[in-house]
N, C-alpha and C positions, 0 to 999 in steps of 0.2 A: 283291506281288513276285512271288511264286512262278509263277504264271501267265506272266508275262513273262519269267524265266529259263526258263523250259520251251518257248517260244516263240522265246526270241533261241537257245537251246541248237539248236530245230530247226531253226532257219533257218541256222546254221553247219554242220549234219550235213548239211544237204542235199545240197552238191557231192559229199561223199566216198559219201554214197547210192546217187547219180545213176554215180559212178565207179564201184562195185561192181555195179549193176547190167550197166553197159556190158564191165564187164572180165570177169563170168559169160557174155556172151553170146558175146565173142570168143572166150576160150576153148574153153568150149562148143561153138562150134560144129562140125556132123558134119562139113560140108565142109572145114575148118581141118585141116591136116597133125600140129595138137597137139593136138587132141582126143582122140587112140589116146594118147596121153602119159598113164600113172597120175598124175603130177606135176601136170600140168595139168588133167587130170579135177578132182583135190582144190582146185587153188586156185579153178578154176570152181565149186565147189561149195559152197567158203568162200564165196565171193566173193558167189554168190545168198541164201544164207544170211545172211550181213554186211547185203545189202541189206533183207531181208525182215523181219530184227529192228528196223533203223533207219527206214526207209520212214512215209509218213504215211498212215495208214488213211482212206478217204472212207467216208462213207453208201455202203453197197450196195447194188444192184438186183434187186427181188424175182424180175422174172426168170423169170417162169411165163409162156410162151405157148402152152403146150397141157396137157389134163390128157387123161385114157385114160377113156371112161365104158363098161366094154362093150368090143366092137370098135370102138364110135366115137371119133375122135378130135375134143375138142372144144377151139377155139379162146377164146384168153383176154386178154382189153382190160383194164388194171389203168388205172382213171380216178380223179382225186378227185370227190368224192362232196360235200361239205362240208370248206368251209375254216374255221379258226380259227387264231387268233395262236399258238398254241403247239402246235397239231394239223390234222392233217386226217384227214378219215375214206375212206379208199381200198377202193371197191367193185372185186373182181374180176367184171366181165361176162362171161358164157359164149356162144359162137356156136357154130350148128350148121344146117344144111343136113338133118339126117335129121329127117324127121316126128316118129316114133316117140323119139327123144330128145330133142326140144325139147318134146314134151309132158310130159314125165319131170320137165324142166327147172323148167319150169311149179310142178309139183306140190310140188317140194322145198321144206324149209323155210328160212326166212332166218337167219343167225345172225350176230350181234355178236361177232368176236372182239376181245377188249382186251387189246392189248399193254403188255408191261411198260414204266413208268419209271424204270429202274433203272441206267443207264449204256449198254445197248446199244440198237440200232436196232431195228424193230417184222419187220425183215427177220431176226432171230432165228427168227421162227417161221415161216420161209417153207415147210417140210417140212408145218408145221402146215394152213398155207393148203391146199398145195399136194391136200394129202389130206382135206381138207375139200370141196372144190371137187367133188370126184366127185357128192357128194350133197346138198349143200347149195350157197343161196345166200348167197356170202362176202363180210362187212367186215371191216375192219380197222382200229383207230387206229393212224396213222401221227406219232407224235411228233416234235414237233421239237426240233433244236439249239439251246439253251437261248442261245447266243452268238452266233447269226444272228438271234436275235429283236430288233430294237430297243426302246430303253427307251422310244420312246412308246407301245408297244404294252401297257403296264403290269406288274403284277407279276403272279405264278401261285401261286395258294397248293390247298393239298389239298382247299379246299371249289370250288375253279373246276377241279379234276380230277373231283371227282362230277358238278358242272353237267356238263362235256362227254359223261360218258357217258349221264345221262340226257336230253341233246340227241340225242345220237345214235340211245338206245335209241326215241325220239319220233319220230325222220326213220323210223327203219325201219317203225314201227308203223304210222303215215300211210300208207306203200308200201303194205304186206304185209297189214295187221290186227293182226299180232303178230310178235312175234320170238324169239328165244331168245339167252343171253348167253353168252359162255363167255370167264372171264380164266383167266390164265395168270401166276403168281406174285404178285407185287407188288398190281396192281391189286384182286386178289381184295378186298383191304379195304375200299377207295373204289365198289368196283360194288354189293357187298352194302349199304353205305352208301346207296349212290344208288338199289337197287332198295327199299330199307327207306322210305325219306323217301318215294317213288312210292306207295308202298301204303300207307304214314300219311296221305297227302293223299288217299287214293281216287282215284289214278290207275288204269291199267293196266299192269299190271307182264309182265315177260316171259312168256311161255312155261315158261320152266327158266331153270335158271342151273347150269351147271357150273363149279367152278371148280378148281382145278389148282397143287398145290403152292406155297400159298401160305400167310402170318402171321397166319391170323385172329387166332388164340392165340398170341401170342411165347411166352408162359410156360413151353409144353410144349416138351420136348426139345428147347431152346434150342441152337442150332448154333453155329460160330465168329461168323457175321454175325450173330448176335442180340445173342451175349457182348457183343462191340464196343457195338453200339447202347445196351445197358442197362449195362456197366459205367462208360460218360464223360457225365458231365455235358454238357444242351445247350449250353453257353455253352464246353466244348471242341471241339466240332463247329464251331462258331461262328469260334472266335478258331483253330482249327488247318486245317480244309479247305472255310473260303470265301472266295473270290477273289472280284474284277472280272475280265470281260472285256477282254482288249487292245484295244488302239485301233486295230489291223487288222482286225476283226469287226464284221460289222452291230450286233452285241448291245453295242458297245462299253460298259464301265461296269456293265454290269448285275451283279446279285453271282449266281455260281453256285457249283456244286460241281463241277470240272473233270471231265470225265470221263478225263483221262489219271491220275487219284488214284482213282478207281473202278477203273479196271484194273489197276493196282498193287494195288488189295486183292485183287480177283481173282485174279493170280497167284500173291499171296503165300500165299493158301490151299493152294495145291497146286504148290509151286513146283518139286517134285524131278518130276512128271511134265511139263511144261511142256520142263523141261531134258529131260528123255530123248524127247521127242514133236522135238525141235529136233535132238537127234543123228542120231534115226532120221531125219529128213527128208535130215540131212547125206549119211546111208549110203545112201538110197534115190535119191539125185541120183548117186551116184560109180556104184552099179550098174546105172543105168539104169530106173529100177523107176518108171516117170513115172506110174503111174495111183496106186502109192502116194502118191508128192510132191504128184501133183494134188489127191489125199483132203485132205493136210494144208495147203495153199494155200487152198483151198477153206472150210476149217474156221476157220484164223487169219485170212482175210480180214474174216470176222463175226465175231469172237471180237476181235480187235484193233480193229476199227471201235466207237469210245464216243462219247458226246454228252455236254453240260453239262444239269445240272440246273437250274434254279432254285434261289434258297437258302432262299426263301420255304416253296416246296412241299415241298424236301428235309427241311429244320428241322423244319416240323408232321408229317411222315410218320416222323421219329425222335422228336419226342415224342410223339405220339397211337399210335404203332403199337407200339414198341418201350420205351417207358419208361414210361405212364403206363396206357396197352390200353385206353384206352378205349370202344373195341367191347364188348370182354367185360366189363367193367365196368357197360356201360349209361350212362355218363359222356358220349358224344361229342354234341357240338351243331356241326352242319354251318351254314355262315351262307347263308341264302339270297340270292337275287337283289336281295329288299328291306332286305339287312343285318341280316335278324334270323336269329337262331338258331334251329335245328330240333333237337330230340332225334333220332338214330339210332335205329331201334327195331324191329330186325330180326321181333322176334315179330309186328311188323303183317303179314307178306306170309305171304299163303294159297294163293294162285292160283298161285303158282311153283313147280315143280318142284327139286328138288336134286339134282345130285350131285357130290360131291367126290372128287377122285384123286390119293393121292401116292404119290413112290415110296419102297424099302422104303430104297433106299441115300442118299434125297438130303440133303446137306450144306449144304443152302439155307435150307430149311423141312423142320423138324425133324416127327418121326413124330408126328402126333393134331394137328400147328396147322391143317390145313387142317378135317380132320372136324368139330374144333372148332365149325364153323358151323351142324350139325346142332342141336346144344346151346340155340345161339340162335334159330334159325329153328322156336321150337316151335308157330306157325300153322301150318306146311304140314303137310295131313299124311304120316303115318307113311308111307304105302302111295308118295308121291311124293318119300319119300328114300331116296338109296343113297352109297352109300361104296365106292370100291377102292384099293385098296394092289396096285402093279403089284412083286413081289418081286425084286430085281437091276436095279430101274430105279433112277438118279440121280435129279436135277432134270433135267437135258435129254433124260432117255429118257424121262421121262412125254410130251413134245410134239413131238418128234425122235428123226427115227433109226426104228430097226430096230422097235426095242420099241415105239415110238409106232404106227407104221404097222400093224403084225400084232397089236397086243393089245390096247393101251388105246383106240385109234378105233375097233375095231369096238363096244366097250362104249358111248363117247361117241356113237358113232351109233344104236347101236340105244336109248341114253337118250331121246335128242333125237326119232328117230322116233314113240318109244313117248305122247309129251306133245306131239305135234304139233298137235293140235285142241284148242281150246277151246269151251263152250258159248256162249249167250246170256248169262247170266245172270253168265261171267267165273268158273264153278269149271271147274278143267281134267278133261275127258273124253279118256276114253283112244281113241287114235287107231285107225280104221279098218285103216289102211297098217300092214301087220306087218314089223317091222324084220327087218335081215336076219340068215339062221340064222348063229350060232355057234355054233362044240364046243369044247369043252373041250381042253385043250394036253394034249401027249404028256408024262409024266412028266421026259425027259429032253433035249429038244430046245425051240427056243424054237418056239412055235405058230402056224402058219400063219393061224389065228384066234383069238376070245377067247370068252370062256366068256359065258353071254346075259345081259343087262342086272341081271337077278333078283339081285343080288351084295353085298348088305348089308357082306359081311365078307369077300370071296372075295379070294385072293392068286394072285402068277401060280407057276408051276413051275419056273421058271428061276431062276438066281444069279448067272448069269455076268453083272457088270459092262461094260459097252460102253467099248471102248478111247479113251481121249481121242482119237485123231482120227479123224474122221466124218467124213463129206461132208454139215454144214450141210449177108350172107347175114341169116337170121332169128336173133333171139336172146332171150335171157333170163338 
C-alpha cells in the first residue's frame, strides 16, 4: 500500500514540479528584463530548487565517450556483452587509430567491476570506470531495477547473484584466458563466495580480487547501517520495508525493497549535510555561480536515482551478512544450479591475489570489515595479499573523486599489473611488465600519485574529507 501511495503522491505532484521548472526558466531567462531584479532571481532559484526536490530521477547514463591515454584520445563504445533477467554485463570497448596505443591496449588486463546492488545504479561507479579504462579492459555489472523485471522472469536470490558473478568471470576468462575482479561495497561478500566456490570445484579463479569498502565481517566497527540490520529481526524487515510493485510497472506484483525507502535511509544518515548542500545550491543560483550549481546537479542526479531490489535477495542479504554472519563463521551454503547446497570456503582460494581497500572515514562499511577477508583467505600466500587504508577518505572517496583518481587508483593499478601473469599450472607468477612508478604523498597536500603497491598497512597523509558536493577504426 505504501508503494502505491508514494506513486500516487508523485503523480499528483508532477504538474507542480513541471510548473516550478517552467517558472524558474521564465524568471531566470537572461534576456528577460525581470532577470536582473533581485527578487526575481530569488524566485527563480526557489522554483529551481523546488523542481529538483520534487522531480522523478531516472537511471543516469554512463556517458563515457572518450578517455585520455597519454597524448592519445581513445574513443569508447558502451555495449551490452551479456544479458540476464536482473543484470546486464556492460563492456566499454576502446577504439584508436594510433598503432602504438592499440598494441598497448591489447596487452592490458581485463577487469570485471562488480557494482553494488544496494539501491543505486551502476553509474555511481562512473568515475571508477573512466579511470580504470586508461589501463584496463573494463566490464561492469549493470543491475536492473526490479520493478521493471516481469514476474515471469522468476525470483532473484542471493545465490543467483553469486551465479551471475561466476558466469561473468567465466565469460571474461573465455575471452582473455583470465581476468581480475574488483568489487565495490556490497558485492565484496557474494564475489568472495563466487570465487571461493570456483576454487573449491577446481575451476580457474581470477588472477586477483580487489575488494573495496565492503562488509566482509559486519561485526567489526559496526556503523549505523550495520546496527539497523543487526538490531531488527528479519520479520521486521519483511513487514515494514517489503512491498509489491504497483500495476503501472512491468514488474507489477513483484515483492521488492523500494528504492525510495533506501534513499530516505541514505538521507536520514546525514540530513544536515544534505540540507546545507541544497541551501548552498540556492545561493549559487542567486550568485550566478553556474559551475558550483552544475556540480550539485550532477551529484544529486546520481544520488537521487535509485532502484528497487527483489525482496528475496534483500532479505537473504540482511540475514546472511548482517545477522547470521555466515561468511565469517564458515556456515554459508550457496544453492548451486542443481539446487544442492555448496559450502563457501574462502580458504580454498590459492591462485588469486587479494587487495582490500578501506577508507578511514567510511560510515557505511566500518574499519576492518573489508580487511577481514585476509583472515578468511588463508590459502592465498601472504606475498599475494595486501591491504590499503586511505586516511581522510569516506565511503565514496575510495572509488570516486580526487582521492580515488590520484591516490587509491595508482595502488589498485599497480596491484593488478603486478599479478597479471599466471603460470601454466595456475600458480601466480610476477608480471614482467612493471607497474607505473608511484611516489609517497607530500605531508600536507593531497598527492598526485600514491605509494607503491607494497603497502600492507600504509595510510595516506591527508585527512580533510571531501565535501558532499562532488562531480559524481581499429579496436580493443
